[in-house]
C-alpha positions, -999 to 999 in steps of 0.1 A, spaced: -65 201 310 -40 206 339 -14 180 348 -30 169 381 -64 166 364 -49 142 339 -30 122 365 -48 126 398 -31 96 414 2 117 415 -14 138 443 -9 108 466 24 109 483 29 71 483 22 68 446 43 97 437 72 84 457 69 49 441 69 64 406 99 85 413 119 57 429 111 32 401 118 56 373 150 68 388 163 33 396 155 19 362 170 49 344 202 46 363 204 9 358 200 14 320 229 37 321 250 13 342 250 35 372 243 10 400 229 27 431 210 7 457 172 11 456 173 19 494 195 49 488 171 62 461 141 57 484 159 77 511 167 105 487 132 107 473 117 106 508 140 135 518 132 156 488 94 151 492 96 159 529 116 190 522 91 202 496 62 195 519 78 215 547 85 244 523 49 246 513 55 234 477 30 206 479 30 179 452 1 162 468 -31 167 489 -30 161 526 
């Protein structure tokens, strides 16, 4: 079974973005690295947009 077959909701950009933001924010908080959630949202959005423009799609359009 392929990764996206097991977790089809990760093909949705909004869901993937939310998972990345939450996991990054919580991991950094556990390590006492306080970064604002807004900054993490901006970084995740930028990376996903960059990947989308380069043709490395994480999700269906």
